[in-house]
C-alpha positions in Angstrom: -39.9 11.4 10.2 -41.3 9.0 12.8 -38.9 6.1 13.6 -37.6 6.5 10.1 -35.4 3.5 9.4 -37.8 1.1 11.2 -40.8 2.6 9.5 -39.3 2.1 6.1 -38.7 -1.6 7.0 -42.3 -2.0 8.2 -43.6 -0.4 5.0 -41.6 -2.7 2.8 -42.4 -5.8 4.9 -46.1 -5.7 6.0 -45.5 -8.8 8.2 -43.7 -6.5 10.7 -46.8 -4.4 11.4 -47.6 -4.2 15.1 -44.5 -6.0 16.1 -41.5 -4.5 18.0 -38.8 -3.9 15.4 -35.2 -2.8 15.6 -32.9 -1.9 12.7 -29.3 -3.1 13.3 -27.2 -6.1 14.2 -28.5 -8.7 16.6 -25.2 -10.4 17.3 -23.4 -10.3 20.7 -21.8 -7.0 19.7 -24.7 -5.6 17.6 -26.2 -2.1 18.2 -29.7 -0.8 17.6 -29.6 1.9 14.9 -33.3 2.6 15.2 -36.4 1.2 16.9 -40.1 1.5 16.1 -42.6 2.7 18.7 -43.7 -0.8 19.6 -40.1 -1.6 20.6 -39.7 1.7 22.5 -42.5 0.7 24.8 -40.1 -1.9 26.2 -37.3 0.7 26.6 -35.5 -0.2 23.4 -33.6 2.9 22.1 -31.2 3.7 19.3 -27.5 3.2 20.1 -28.4 0.5 22.7 -26.4 -2.7 22.6 -28.5 -5.5 21.0 -27.9 -7.7 24.0 -29.6 -5.2 26.3 -32.4 -4.6 23.8 -33.2 -8.3 23.6 -33.2 -8.5 27.4 -35.7 -5.7 27.5 -37.8 -7.1 24.7 -37.2 -10.9 24.1 -39.5 -11.0 21.1 -37.7 -8.0 19.4 -37.3 -8.5 15.6 -34.0 -7.3 14.2 -33.8 -6.2 10.6 -30.5 -5.4 8.7 -30.2 -1.8 7.7 -30.6 -0.7 4.1 -29.0 2.8 4.0 -29.3 3.1 0.2 -33.1 2.8 0.6 -33.3 5.3 3.4 -31.3 7.8 1.4 -33.6 7.3 -1.6 -36.7 8.0 0.5 -34.9 11.0 2.2 -34.4 12.5 -1.3 -38.1 12.0 -2.1 -39.0 13.9 1.1 -36.4 16.6 0.4 -38.0 17.2 -3.0 -41.4 17.9 -1.3 -39.7 20.4 1.1 -38.2 22.3 -1.9 -41.6 22.7 -3.5 -42.4 25.1 -0.6 -39.1 26.8 0.1 -35.4 26.8 -0.9 -34.5 27.4 2.8 -34.2 23.8 3.8 -31.4 22.8 6.3 -31.1 19.0 6.6 -30.0 17.7 10.0 -29.9 14.1 9.0 -31.7 11.7 6.5 -34.9 12.1 8.4 -35.0 15.6 9.8 -34.7 19.2 8.5 -35.5 22.8 9.4 -37.6 24.8 6.9 -38.0 28.6 6.9 -41.3 29.2 5.2 -41.6 32.9 6.0 -41.6 33.6 2.3 -42.9 30.3 0.8 -43.3 29.5 -2.9 -47.0 29.0 -2.7 -47.8 32.2 -0.8 -49.7 30.6 2.1 -49.7 32.9 5.1 -50.1 30.0 7.6 -47.2 27.8 8.7 -49.7 25.3 10.1 -51.5 24.8 6.8 -48.1 24.4 5.1 -47.0 21.8 7.6 -50.3 19.9 7.1 -49.8 19.9 3.4 -46.2 18.7 3.6 -47.2 15.9 6.0 -50.0 14.8 3.6 -47.7 14.8 0.6 -45.0 12.8 2.4 -47.5 10.2 3.3 -48.9 10.1 -0.3 -45.4 9.7 -1.8 -43.7 7.4 0.7 -46.5 5.9 2.9 -44.6 7.1 5.9 -45.7 9.5 8.6 -43.9 12.7 9.7 -44.2 14.9 12.8 -43.9 18.7 12.4 -43.0 21.4 15.0 -43.9 25.0 14.2 -42.6 28.1 15.9 -40.7 31.3 15.3 -37.2 29.9 15.9 -35.2 26.6 15.5 -35.1 25.7 19.2 -38.9 25.9 19.6 -39.7 24.3 16.3 -37.4 21.4 17.1 -38.8 21.0 20.6 -42.4 21.2 19.2 -41.6 18.4 16.7 -41.0 16.0 19.5 -44.1 16.8 21.5 -46.8 14.9 19.6 -45.1 11.9 17.9 -45.9 9.9 15.9 -47.8 11.7 13.1 -47.8 14.8 15.2 -48.3 18.5 14.5 -47.5 20.9 17.4 -47.5 24.7 17.3 -45.8 27.1 19.8 -47.1 30.7 19.1 -44.9 33.6 20.2 -47.3 34.7 22.9 -47.3 31.1 24.3 -43.6 30.5 24.3 -42.7 31.7 27.8 -45.4 29.6 29.5 -44.5 26.6 27.4 -40.8 26.9 28.3 -41.4 27.5 32.0 -43.3 24.2 32.2 -41.0 22.2 30.0 -38.9 19.5 31.8 -35.2 20.2 31.3 -34.5 16.8 29.7 -36.9 17.7 26.9 -34.9 20.8 25.9 -33.2 20.3 22.5 -29.5 20.6 23.0 -29.6 19.4 26.6 -28.5 15.7 26.7 -28.9 13.3 29.5 -25.5 14.0 31.2 -26.2 17.8 31.1 -29.7 17.3 32.4 -28.3 15.2 35.3 -25.9 17.9 36.1 -28.6 20.5 36.0 -30.8 18.4 38.3 -28.0 18.4 40.9 -28.1 22.3 40.6 -31.8 22.3 41.3 -32.8 22.8 37.6 -35.7 20.6 36.6 -37.8 22.8 34.4 -37.4 25.8 32.1 -38.6 28.0 34.9 -35.7 26.8 37.1 -33.3 27.4 34.3 -34.6 31.0 33.8 -33.6 31.7 37.4 -29.9 31.0 36.8 -27.7 33.9 35.7 -25.6 33.9 32.6 -22.5 33.9 34.9 -23.6 30.8 36.7 -24.5 28.9 33.5 -21.2 29.9 31.8 -19.2 28.9 34.8 -20.8 25.5 34.9 -21.3 24.8 31.2 -18.7 26.9 29.4 -19.7 28.3 26.0 -23.0 26.3 26.1 -24.1 28.3 29.1 -25.0 31.3 26.8 -27.1 28.9 24.6 -29.0 27.6 27.7 -29.5 31.1 29.0 -31.0 32.2 25.7 -33.2 29.3 24.8 -35.0 29.2 28.2 -36.1 32.7 27.3 -37.2 31.7 23.8 -34.2 33.4 22.1 -32.6 31.5 19.2 -31.3 33.7 16.4 -29.8 31.0 14.2 -30.9 31.2 10.6 -32.0 28.2 8.6 -28.9 27.6 6.5 -29.5 25.5 3.3 -25.7 25.5 2.7 -24.6 24.2 6.1 -21.1 22.8 5.7 -20.2 19.3 6.8 -18.1 19.4 9.9 -16.7 15.9 10.0 -16.3 12.6 8.2 -16.1 9.5 10.2 -16.5 5.7 10.5 -16.5 3.2 13.3 -16.7 -0.5 14.0 -17.9 -2.6 16.9 -15.9 -5.9 17.2 -17.2 -9.4 17.8 -14.3 -10.0 20.2 -12.5 -7.4 22.4 -9.2 -6.0 21.2 -6.5 -6.4 23.8 -3.2 -5.3 22.3 -1.8 -2.5 20.1 -1.1 -4.7 17.0 -4.8 -5.8 16.8 -6.0 -2.2 17.5 -3.8 -0.7 14.7 -4.8 -3.5 12.3 -8.5 -2.6 12.8 -7.7 1.1 12.6 -6.1 0.7 9.2 -9.4 -0.7 7.9 -11.4 2.1 9.4 -8.8 4.7 8.2 -9.2 3.3 4.6 -13.0 3.9 4.8 -12.6 7.4 6.1 -10.0 8.5 3.5 -12.2 7.0 0.8 -15.1 9.1 2.0 -12.9 12.2 2.2 -11.9 11.7 -1.5 -15.5 11.1 -2.5 -16.6 14.3 -0.8 -13.5 16.2 -1.9 -13.1 17.4 1.7 -9.8 17.0 3.7 -9.3 18.1 7.3 -6.4 18.7 9.6 -7.8 17.1 12.8 -8.0 13.4 13.5 -10.2 12.2 16.4 -10.0 8.6 17.7 -13.1 7.3 19.5 -12.7 4.3 21.9 -15.4 2.3 23.7 -14.0 -0.1 26.2 -15.5 -3.5 27.3 -17.0 -1.8 30.3 -18.7 0.7 27.9 -16.6 3.6 29.2 -16.0 5.8 26.1 -13.3 8.4 25.4 -12.1 10.5 22.5 -8.6 11.8 21.7 -7.7 14.3 19.0 -4.6 15.6 17.2 -4.2 18.3 14.6 -1.8 18.2 11.7 -0.3 21.4 10.3 -1.4 20.3 6.8 -4.4 18.7 5.3 -4.5 14.9 5.6 -5.0 13.4 2.2 -3.6 9.8 2.5 -4.1 6.8 4.6 -0.4 6.8 5.5 -0.6 10.3 6.9 -3.7 9.4 8.9 -2.2 6.3 10.4 0.9 8.1 11.5 -1.2 10.6 13.5 -3.3 7.8 14.9 -0.1 5.9 16.1 1.1 9.1 17.8 -2.3 9.5 19.5 -2.0 6.0 21.0 1.6 6.2 22.0 1.2 9.6 23.6 -2.0 8.7 25.6 -1.5 5.1 26.6 -5.0 4.2 25.5 -4.9 0.4 25.7 -5.2 0.0 29.4 -8.2 -2.4 29.1 -9.9 -4.3 26.3 -11.7 -2.4 23.5 -15.1 -3.2 22.0 -15.4 -0.3 19.5 -13.1 2.0 17.6 -14.0 5.0 15.5 -12.1 7.6 13.5 -13.1 11.1 12.5 -11.6 13.8 10.3 -12.6 17.5 11.0 -11.2 21.0 10.7 -12.2 21.5 7.1 -12.5 25.3 7.2 -9.5 26.3 5.2 -9.9 23.3 2.8 -13.4 24.6 1.9 -12.1 28.1 1.3 -9.5 26.6 -1.1 -12.0 24.5 -2.8 -14.3 27.4 -3.7 -11.6 29.9 -4.5 -12.4 31.8 -7.7 -9.9 31.7 -10.5 -8.5 34.9 -12.0 -8.5 34.9 -15.8 -5.8 36.6 -17.7 -7.7 39.2 -19.7 
């Protein structure tokens, strides 16, 4: 979807049309959750502090998020996808992969199907979507970003190598700004430059991700569209109106966040073994620290005990803190237990 959260707000409030809009908090510690294309022209981006966003665009309009509405619209869009294929892998509320190799309507053209889906999404939601079409996930995802908003971009198999060779490295899906910066220092600016690096060089510099980079710059991505992709983490975070400066304040706030995370775990019936603490300091430096329990964490008390140990072992309060986050992961065994078949005695 195109600027999904902001587009929903503009749809529901026509007075916002043509104006720069950001979804999120506009207070001193607010953060932009999403920005429309008018706001992006000024350099406003998601995850940007509201203070910086307003500095870039003084007439920026902030709108409070309505996640319940976004979720409802997302479900409407999902129902459209499922009319064409059961192989739908959601990535977020506003994005999904579809494998339409064997589609329900028997159309031989992926481009025609994409056009139909875009048309039906607009008819049902009055929102625009952009589609990327190709023979694997990497290329389809990359294509979806090429012609926004309301775009439709196709990368045919015979065109893939030329497309990749010319593609700037920061536009590769899976290569973030920090990695792109590191690659630039290695003389890698385009897909063509990346193709010249051996698997050994990429693995040495980027670890396990090196194999992924080696493959995608050659148009290789064998990941299947997985409609049953398991959730890998449950988390929550909070940005504070005033910096936290001592352990008592930090633990008090972490108790509140832990309560939210545990509630979400029980709601999803998913319990993990690994707790990750995320900290963003007043200078915007960000770190994460994790600790794994031998058993699944099912109570707030268990979680807080691990969190206290993380802080005591790592001496994390060496400067004031503006954001705290908690995440639970390592669900693998829990999921196996959850779906274990019962043996009946007859």
